[in-house]
Every structure is written in C-alpha cells, then in structure tokens.
N, C-alpha and C positions, 0 to 999 in steps of 0.2 A: 603132316609129319610122316616120314618113311621109317620103317622098322629095320630094314636090311640094307647093307652095303651092296652095290651092284657093280658089275663089270664096267669098266671105263671110268669109274669114280676116281678122283684125284685125292690122294691121302698123303699124310706126313708119317714116315716111319719113325716111331719113337725108339731111340737107341740109347740106353743108359751109359754105354761105353764112350759116347761122344757128347760134346757140348750141344745145347739146343740149336745153336746157329749152324751146326754141321749136320743136323738131321736131314734126310733126303726126302724130296717129293717123289712119289711113285704113282703108278696107275694100277688099278685092280684089273687083272687079266683073267681071273677065274675065281669062282666062289664054291664053297663046300657047305651047303646047308645041313644042319643036323636033323634028327628025327622029328623035332618040333617045328621044322621049317625055318628056323632062324639061323643066320650065317654066323659061325663061330671061327672059321678058318678061311683065309683067302690066299690066292696066289698073286704076288705083286711082281711087276717088271721094273728093274732098275738098270742102270748102265752096265752093271756087273753080271746081270743075268736075271733069272726068275727064281723066286723063293716063296715058300709057304710061310705065312705068318698068322698068328691069332689076331683077331680084330682088336683085342684090348691093347695091342702094341702099335695101333694105328690111330691117327686122328684125321677125320674127314675134313678136307679143305673145300672141295666142290663136288657136287653131284653130277651125274651124266647129263641131267636135264639143264642144270645151270651152265655147264660147259657148252652144250648145244645151242642154248639161247644167247650165248655170248655175254653172259652177265659178269664174267670175270676178265 
C-alpha cells in the first residue's frame, strides 16, 4: 500500500458541478507535501491547463507503477 499520490498518477477530478459521467481524467504533474510528509495538494494537468487541487477532490485511477507495467 502506498500513502501518497505521486507525479504521473492518473486520477479522476471529482467535480460537484458536473454529472459523474462528465468528470475528467487527469494526470498529476506536481505534488505539495505538508510538514508531515503527506501530500495534501497536487497540481493536475487537463486539456484546459494546469490547476492546483486538494487530494480529497480526486480519486486515484492508476498509479505510476501500474501505468508503466501496462496493467491498464
């Protein structure tokens, strides 16, 4: 089990303004660990640009390792 989101992970951006079928898949391009070493804020890349989002508004789809291994 892994504690922190990492760059290149594939996530779903949870957006209460849209229906679930309209939520966007995005990639993590930057992480901001807190003083405790745990990531609470990340930078995501979408078609519209890059944005900072708290991790509680994201759902992990695939880790960097899973993507590199071709498991998806």
